One Martini backbone bead per residue (centre of mass of N, CA, C, O) as a GRO file, in nm:
protein
  158
    1UNK     BB    1   0.100   0.034   0.019
    2UNK     BB    2   0.031   0.376  -0.100
    3UNK     BB    3   0.093   0.707   0.048
    4UNK     BB    4  -0.026   1.048  -0.022
    5UNK     BB    5   0.047   1.370   0.097
    6UNK     BB    6  -0.142   1.688   0.027
    7UNK     BB    7  -0.057   2.014  -0.044
    8UNK     BB    8   0.072   2.301  -0.163
    9UNK     BB    9   0.405   2.313  -0.055
   10UNK     BB   10   0.527   2.093   0.150
   11UNK     BB   11   0.588   2.239   0.468
   12UNK     BB   12   0.335   2.149   0.667
   13UNK     BB   13   0.095   1.940   0.646
   14UNK     BB   14   0.213   1.692   0.473
   15UNK     BB   15   0.465   1.631   0.646
   16UNK     BB   16   0.312   1.590   0.904
   17UNK     BB   17   0.144   1.345   0.801
   18UNK     BB   18   0.392   1.169   0.728
   19UNK     BB   19   0.514   1.155   1.015
   20UNK     BB   20   0.274   1.066   1.179
   21UNK     BB   21   0.198   0.807   1.017
   22UNK     BB   22   0.467   0.663   1.042
   23UNK     BB   23   0.455   0.645   1.350
   24UNK     BB   24   0.192   0.493   1.375
   25UNK     BB   25   0.273   0.239   1.215
   26UNK     BB   26   0.512   0.163   1.392
   27UNK     BB   27   0.329   0.131   1.653
   28UNK     BB   28   0.056  -0.041   1.522
   29UNK     BB   29   0.204  -0.163   1.226
   30UNK     BB   30   0.507  -0.293   1.175
   31UNK     BB   31   0.428  -0.531   0.948
   32UNK     BB   32   0.323  -0.307   0.763
   33UNK     BB   33   0.339  -0.225   0.423
   34UNK     BB   34   0.412   0.128   0.389
   35UNK     BB   35   0.409   0.393   0.176
   36UNK     BB   36   0.535   0.724   0.257
   37UNK     BB   37   0.431   1.048   0.145
   38UNK     BB   38   0.490   1.386   0.007
   39UNK     BB   39   0.324   1.685  -0.140
   40UNK     BB   40   0.277   1.939  -0.385
   41UNK     BB   41   0.081   2.133  -0.609
   42UNK     BB   42   0.326   2.325  -0.572
   43UNK     BB   43   0.665   2.484  -0.640
   44UNK     BB   44   0.758   2.682  -0.405
   45UNK     BB   45   0.955   2.449  -0.215
   46UNK     BB   46   1.152   2.288  -0.365
   47UNK     BB   47   1.390   2.125  -0.148
   48UNK     BB   48   1.271   2.199   0.111
   49UNK     BB   49   1.212   2.209   0.417
   50UNK     BB   50   1.032   2.233   0.663
   51UNK     BB   51   0.897   2.438   0.852
   52UNK     BB   52   1.017   2.526   1.153
   53UNK     BB   53   0.737   2.510   1.300
   54UNK     BB   54   0.680   2.220   1.219
   55UNK     BB   55   0.924   2.084   1.338
   56UNK     BB   56   0.882   2.183   1.632
   57UNK     BB   57   0.600   2.055   1.682
   58UNK     BB   58   0.683   1.767   1.619
   59UNK     BB   59   0.916   1.737   1.821
   60UNK     BB   60   0.735   1.765   2.078
   61UNK     BB   61   0.609   1.463   1.975
   62UNK     BB   62   0.850   1.281   1.843
   63UNK     BB   63   0.885   1.406   1.546
   64UNK     BB   64   1.085   1.369   1.253
   65UNK     BB   65   1.133   1.615   0.973
   66UNK     BB   66   1.434   1.691   0.876
   67UNK     BB   67   1.454   1.487   0.608
   68UNK     BB   68   1.259   1.643   0.454
   69UNK     BB   69   1.132   1.731   0.117
   70UNK     BB   70   1.013   1.922  -0.110
   71UNK     BB   71   0.747   1.841  -0.348
   72UNK     BB   72   0.593   1.775  -0.640
   73UNK     BB   73   0.349   1.666  -0.812
   74UNK     BB   74   0.335   1.391  -1.018
   75UNK     BB   75   0.200   1.209  -1.270
   76UNK     BB   76   0.292   0.920  -1.145
   77UNK     BB   77   0.139   0.937  -0.869
   78UNK     BB   78  -0.148   0.841  -0.970
   79UNK     BB   79  -0.030   0.545  -1.009
   80UNK     BB   80   0.152   0.475  -0.754
   81UNK     BB   81  -0.079   0.559  -0.560
   82UNK     BB   82  -0.355   0.439  -0.369
   83UNK     BB   83  -0.339   0.713  -0.186
   84UNK     BB   84  -0.460   1.056  -0.210
   85UNK     BB   85  -0.421   1.313   0.043
   86UNK     BB   86  -0.586   1.587   0.105
   87UNK     BB   87  -0.603   1.868   0.321
   88UNK     BB   88  -0.806   1.999   0.108
   89UNK     BB   89  -1.036   2.102  -0.128
   90UNK     BB   90  -0.849   2.257  -0.319
   91UNK     BB   91  -0.635   2.026  -0.357
   92UNK     BB   92  -0.839   1.816  -0.447
   93UNK     BB   93  -0.927   1.953  -0.701
   94UNK     BB   94  -0.643   1.974  -0.834
   95UNK     BB   95  -0.601   1.667  -0.845
   96UNK     BB   96  -0.850   1.598  -1.019
   97UNK     BB   97  -0.756   1.771  -1.266
   98UNK     BB   98  -0.475   1.602  -1.307
   99UNK     BB   99  -0.608   1.337  -1.318
  100UNK     BB  100  -0.660   1.051  -1.439
  101UNK     BB  101  -0.964   0.907  -1.469
  102UNK     BB  102  -0.875   0.609  -1.338
  103UNK     BB  103  -0.759   0.775  -1.042
  104UNK     BB  104  -0.969   0.940  -0.869
  105UNK     BB  105  -1.048   0.727  -0.640
  106UNK     BB  106  -0.772   0.795  -0.471
  107UNK     BB  107  -0.891   1.072  -0.406
  108UNK     BB  108  -0.876   1.240  -0.089
  109UNK     BB  109  -0.943   1.331   0.229
  110UNK     BB  110  -0.815   1.313   0.539
  111UNK     BB  111  -1.081   1.383   0.723
  112UNK     BB  112  -1.239   1.119   0.648
  113UNK     BB  113  -1.064   0.965   0.892
  114UNK     BB  114  -1.190   1.165   1.111
  115UNK     BB  115  -1.415   1.110   1.380
  116UNK     BB  116  -1.371   1.400   1.578
  117UNK     BB  117  -1.472   1.590   1.326
  118UNK     BB  118  -1.628   1.872   1.132
  119UNK     BB  119  -1.403   1.896   0.955
  120UNK     BB  120  -1.255   1.906   0.623
  121UNK     BB  121  -1.011   2.093   0.676
  122UNK     BB  122  -0.677   2.154   0.692
  123UNK     BB  123  -0.543   2.412   0.821
  124UNK     BB  124  -0.331   2.665   0.738
  125UNK     BB  125  -0.043   2.774   0.942
  126UNK     BB  126   0.154   2.978   0.804
  127UNK     BB  127   0.002   3.279   0.888
  128UNK     BB  128   0.017   3.195   1.178
  129UNK     BB  129   0.053   3.056   1.474
  130UNK     BB  130   0.162   2.798   1.680
  131UNK     BB  131  -0.119   2.665   1.719
  132UNK     BB  132  -0.165   2.568   1.421
  133UNK     BB  133   0.045   2.333   1.435
  134UNK     BB  134  -0.100   2.176   1.656
  135UNK     BB  135  -0.373   2.144   1.511
  136UNK     BB  136  -0.262   1.973   1.291
  137UNK     BB  137  -0.161   1.747   1.458
  138UNK     BB  138  -0.439   1.667   1.580
  139UNK     BB  139  -0.579   1.598   1.310
  140UNK     BB  140  -0.383   1.389   1.205
  141UNK     BB  141  -0.400   1.200   1.454
  142UNK     BB  142  -0.711   1.147   1.413
  143UNK     BB  143  -0.674   1.010   1.118
  144UNK     BB  144  -0.470   0.768   1.149
  145UNK     BB  145  -0.658   0.542   1.252
  146UNK     BB  146  -0.861   0.537   1.008
  147UNK     BB  147  -0.648   0.497   0.792
  148UNK     BB  148  -0.533   0.229   0.895
  149UNK     BB  149  -0.801   0.075   0.873
  150UNK     BB  150  -0.831   0.108   0.566
  151UNK     BB  151  -0.567  -0.038   0.493
  152UNK     BB  152  -0.633  -0.304   0.624
  153UNK     BB  153  -0.884  -0.364   0.466
  154UNK     BB  154  -0.750  -0.352   0.176
  155UNK     BB  155  -0.516  -0.577   0.265
  156UNK     BB  156  -0.629  -0.789   0.476
  157UNK     BB  157  -0.515  -0.704   0.788
  158UNK     BB  158  -0.770  -0.626   0.974
   0.00000   0.00000   0.00000
């Protein structure tokens, strides 16, 4: 199973989701083979590490994002990944526009898997204060369990 998390610039929300989900899988399903990556719909920050505030918030929760580098979604990602999870409706729409018709069912929003929120979008913390980065972590962590359950169901791993 291959999962791609996508936001706009790939320096805040999607690398957070990549790091959180990677840690969640290691903790709760260490034998399950899942490839986890992140990307942005735009090329604003290609090659850059996550935003320092993103790294700091994740580090406080024991998640290391320092090795990640931003990249833009590529055409072959639509075929390569089983699930492409947008952080919000805008990026979801952008992904649907770019996707070949046969792969659109792979594109969903992350918060579809979060059972404890009425939010649809993971808000972009880039222009806000430190609390926004913690809020992103909370939302991503709330979706991790539901996402892992979906992957187990799809892979037949219970």
